[in-house]
C-alpha angles and dihedrals in degrees: 000000000000124000131193124176103215093190139343130193142051091309091063143316126217132150124190117211120189131186119168107313094341118105121181130176115213105208126349106219093145123079117267091250094049092046091054092045094051092045090052091050090060095045100264131121116224090211088067094062112126098195148346118228118199123205097191143336104263113125096243087061103035107025095114096040103108097040095045093049092046100045097039096034088226122156120246122220105206140145115252095237089050094052091048091050093052089081094218096152110187090357088074085082088068091062114101102206120221119181116337101240133201132193091251104047125079118222140180133226110189109299094351123092114201123203109188126194134179120260134194105260134125098255136104098263109347119188142176129202148216111209125200133192136152093357095309127113132202127189120201130181116149106159113051136118094228138354099254129195093267092055091045091052095047091049093059113115094021119147091199128031122193106188135167124257099170106161148008104232098224091048090051093049091049096046104121099199100048111091116232092248090059092048090052091050093050093047094044125108088254096042126074137319118257127213087253093054092045090051091047090056092050091047098045111021110020110112093209098236100111112096089191122051111180119193110212144182095031114178114239089210103044106027142042127213092233092054094048094045092048091052091052096045093048092049093052093044089053088063091060131156089027090067114049100186120094109262092209090061095044100056126073135161123232117233126234095203102051147357124299123234114275117269108213124194 
């Protein structure tokens, strides 16, 4: 399994997962043109995509959905409530439907086995996944108000974890151009994951197996990569000597403005 985060944040989320000849895009929050450009920059051809899987309808996860599906003729795996909530109007005709997915039913796309589960987020039918192929396992959940017990349980045994670290709470509270209603939404139990909540999960519930912990969906306005990474590293180091691997080498931060390095398992 090979994983590349093409972009992560409010400007657009997309993660490319490859196993053998199977290529799947999880979320398509970038434009079709930008998705193709970023794939090309990491040595992949967008025309070889086998499917797009959508976690929920928010624009930073589904912005490129109609155009990508239409131009690449690629099937979209999406829950019916999510598709309805996308508000595509007549553009819905451009969507080439793959399997209708739900948050409780496993499905396969080529060599990749997807295990969805529901997450706490303010969307129609939000879901996260673990993905397995060739003996490797990835867990990904990048829009959720808190890392609940179900997510923690599903993440066990993962070789790669892509988890949200959206905001630093004091930076969010001090942000002068976010209205209070937006701050409440972000901090809510169905909003986004803070650095503190991400660190709590790593300190209390992380099983220590993942050799790659990727912090994703960082806010450019209310977080900083160094703060998020420090919180994660300190949480993992606090578990020593239970975890033998170097926390500094385990933790990385996904970029909003370009692809990450490949993670190869």
